[in-house]
C-alpha positions in Angstrom: 0.7 20.5 4.6 -2.9 19.8 3.5 -4.4 21.0 0.3 -6.2 23.7 2.1 -2.9 25.2 3.4 -3.4 24.0 7.0 -0.8 21.9 8.8 -2.2 18.5 9.9 -2.6 18.0 13.6 -0.3 15.5 15.2 -0.9 13.5 18.4 1.4 11.3 20.5 0.5 7.6 20.7 0.0 6.7 24.4 1.3 3.1 23.9 4.3 3.6 21.6 5.1 7.3 22.3 5.3 8.0 18.6 3.8 11.0 16.9 1.1 10.3 14.3 -1.6 12.2 12.5 -4.8 12.8 14.4 -7.9 11.2 13.1 -10.2 13.5 11.1 -13.2 14.5 13.1 -14.8 16.6 10.4 -17.9 15.3 8.6 -17.1 13.4 5.4 -18.6 16.0 3.1 -16.4 18.7 4.7 -13.2 16.8 4.6 -11.3 19.0 2.2 -8.5 16.5 1.5 -10.9 13.7 0.8 -13.1 15.8 -1.4 -10.0 17.0 -3.4 -9.1 13.4 -4.0 -12.6 12.6 -5.2 -12.7 15.5 -7.7 -9.1 14.9 -9.0 -10.1 11.5 -10.4 -12.8 11.1 -13.1 -15.8 9.1 -12.0 -15.3 6.4 -14.7 -11.8 5.9 -13.4 -13.0 5.6 -9.8 -15.5 3.0 -10.9 -12.9 1.0 -12.8 -10.4 1.0 -9.9 -13.1 0.2 -7.3 -14.6 -2.6 -9.3 -11.2 -4.2 -10.0 -10.4 -4.5 -6.3 -10.6 -7.8 -4.4 -11.8 -6.0 -1.3 -15.6 -6.5 -0.7 -15.8 -3.1 1.1 -14.2 -1.3 -1.8 -16.5 -3.1 -4.2 -19.5 -1.9 -2.2 -18.4 1.7 -2.8 -18.6 1.1 -6.6 -22.1 -0.3 -6.2 -23.2 2.6 -4.1 -21.8 5.1 -6.6 -24.0 3.7 -9.4 -27.0 3.4 -7.2 -29.5 6.2 -8.1 -30.8 6.4 -4.6 -27.3 7.3 -3.3 -26.4 9.8 -6.0 -26.6 12.7 -3.5 -23.9 11.3 -1.3 -20.2 12.2 -1.9 -17.4 9.7 -2.2 -16.1 10.4 1.3 -19.5 9.8 2.8 -20.0 6.5 0.9 -16.5 5.4 1.7 -16.9 5.9 5.5 -20.2 4.1 5.4 -18.5 1.2 3.8 -15.7 1.3 6.3 -13.0 2.4 3.9 -10.5 5.1 4.8 -9.0 7.9 2.8 -5.5 6.2 2.7 -7.0 3.0 1.3 -8.6 4.8 -1.6 -5.5 6.9 -2.2 -3.4 3.7 -2.5 -6.1 2.1 -4.6 -6.2 4.8 -7.2 -2.4 5.1 -7.2 -1.9 1.4 -7.8 -4.6 1.5 -10.5 -2.8 4.2 -12.4 0.5 2.5 -12.0 -1.0 -0.7 -13.4 -2.4 1.2 -16.3 0.9 2.9 -16.9 2.8 -0.5 -16.8 0.3 -1.9 -19.2 0.7 0.9 -21.7 4.5 0.7 -21.3 4.5 -3.0 -22.0 3.0 -2.4 -25.4 6.3 -0.9 -26.5 8.5 -3.7 -25.1 8.8 -5.6 -28.4 10.0 -2.5 -30.2 12.5 -1.7 -27.4 13.8 -5.2 -27.4 14.2 -5.1 -31.2 16.1 -1.7 -30.8 18.4 -3.3 -28.3 19.1 -6.2 -30.7 19.8 -3.8 -33.5 22.2 -1.8 -31.3 24.0 -5.0 -30.3 24.6 -6.0 -34.0 27.9 -5.3 -35.7 27.9 -2.9 -38.6 30.2 -1.9 -41.4 31.5 1.7 -41.1 33.7 3.8 -43.3 37.4 3.2 -42.7 38.8 6.1 -40.7 42.3 5.5 -42.0 41.4 6.1 -45.7 38.1 7.9 -45.0 36.2 5.2 -46.8 38.2 5.6 -50.1 40.0 2.3 -49.9 43.2 3.9 -51.0 45.9 6.0 -49.3 48.5 8.3 -50.6 51.9 6.7 -50.1 54.1 9.3 -51.9 53.8 12.6 -53.7 56.0 13.3 -56.7 56.5 16.9 -57.8 57.5 17.5 -61.4 58.0 20.7 -63.4 56.3 21.0 -66.8 56.6 24.2 -68.7 57.8 25.9 -65.6 54.8 24.7 -63.7 55.0 22.4 -60.7 52.7 19.4 -61.0 52.2 17.1 -58.1 51.4 13.4 -58.7 50.1 11.2 -56.0 51.0 7.6 -55.8 48.2 5.6 -54.2 48.1 2.2 -52.5 45.4 0.0 -51.1 44.6 1.0 -47.5 46.3 -1.4 -45.1 43.5 -1.0 -42.5 40.6 -2.1 -44.6 42.6 -3.9 -47.3 41.1 -1.6 -50.0 37.4 -2.2 -49.2 36.9 1.2 -47.6 34.9 -0.2 -44.8 35.6 -1.8 -41.4 33.5 -3.9 -39.1 32.5 -2.1 -35.9 31.3 -4.2 -33.0 27.9 -3.5 -31.6 27.2 -1.6 -28.4 28.7 -3.6 -25.5 25.9 -2.6 -23.0 23.3 -3.6 -25.5 25.0 -6.9 -26.1 25.2 -7.6 -22.4 21.6 -6.7 -21.9 20.6 -9.0 -24.8 22.6 -11.9 -23.5 21.3 -11.5 -20.0 17.7 -11.3 -21.3 18.2 -14.5 -23.2 20.0 -16.1 -20.2 23.1 -16.8 -22.2 25.5 -15.4 -19.5 26.3 -16.2 -16.0 26.9 -19.9 -16.6 30.0 -20.8 -14.7 29.7 -24.5 -14.4 30.2 -26.9 -17.4 27.2 -28.0 -19.4 27.9 -31.6 -18.5 29.4 -32.6 -15.2 30.4 -36.1 -14.2 30.4 -36.8 -10.4 32.5 -39.6 -8.9 31.8 -41.0 -5.5 35.2 -42.6 -4.5 34.3 -43.4 -0.9 36.7 -45.9 0.4 37.9 -47.0 -3.0 41.7 -47.1 -3.5 43.4 -44.6 -5.8 44.2 -47.3 -8.3 40.6 -48.5 -8.5 39.4 -44.9 -8.8 41.7 -44.3 -11.7 40.5 -47.4 -13.4 36.9 -46.3 -12.9 37.7 -42.9 -14.4 39.4 -44.5 -17.4 36.5 -46.8 -18.0 34.0 -43.9 -18.0 36.2 -42.0 -20.5 36.3 -45.0 -22.7 32.5 -45.3 -22.6 32.1 -41.6 -23.5 34.4 -42.0 -26.5 32.5 -45.0 -27.8 
């Protein structure tokens, strides 16, 4: 559906038999879709996107837009005179905005990486067994004094935290995996140092002697 509420016309390709959108036959200045694209993007952003392209035809549009003698012409008119289609400009401005978004996002990468490292770190947390007190009640003795019952608690050091009141909690496993993968510390299946022996037609006895001599040299 077009922006003007009309369904685009489709035609069948004579060679392939596939349906495709019919080419616009309206004058550039009356192309509703193209004009909406022109007005939906600020002029300065158009110039930045057009000037950054490596396509000479697209660069020509930027030069025409800043040319006072062509100020009366719309973007669709200039684009068609430069041989640039609507879809090309749509992809151009979309990619330009995507690049700008990625650039803005990359500014936060250091902080995000630091947050991942912090999440991956172990930390000391209150012991759940003694609720961080370091001691647990092992017995309660009830005595009667002046006809009043008095309860006396006997405490002992918490066996879980050994009286410290804190336990070490490992960091987030997903954050650790991401951190190790980023630093390329994982996925290494082969040994760091590998010794290759080419036995060829050497007898087993000679091969064993060769291995022994290599081991002796490594020890020395």
